[in-house]
C-alpha positions, -999 to +999 in steps of 0.1 A: +072+075-014+066+075-051+028+076-055-005+077-036-037+063-051-071+069-034-096+041-037-131+050-025-135+069+007-115+046+030-085+031+011-051+045+001-024+027-018+010+041-013+039+029-036+073+032-019+108+025-030+132+012-003+170+013-005+196-005+015+232-016+016+245-050+029+264-045+062+291-070+053+291-070+015+283-033+008+260-044-020+233-019-027+197-032-029+165-015-040+129-027-037+095-013-046+065-023-026+029-011-021+011-004+012-026-005+014-040+017+042-076+015+055-086+048+070-114+057+094-119+092+109-087+104+092-066+077+110-050+046+095-066+016+111-052-012+091-021-017+069-014-044+043+018-049+023+018-061-013+047-068-037+034-043-063+010-015-069-014-035-091-020-062-064-026-035-038-051-016-061-070-048-069-073-055-031-084-020-024-110-020-051-124-053-038-124-041-002-141-009-012-168-028-031-174-051-002-177-021+022-202-004-001-223-036-004-225-040+034-235-003+040 
């Protein structure tokens, strides 16, 4: 885990870096992704994956606005 961004009261964007090595080739790989968590009562109720932090933050901001408008 590299970073956590809190968006509104219900959304958290977690930026992670994953590492791996090819079983046959031995080639090392690295990938960064972003996870968007929706949280209710201190529990994650939904998880979305995005290819980067900016996309996840944009989605979290939109979802937060929509939740505020429907409240």
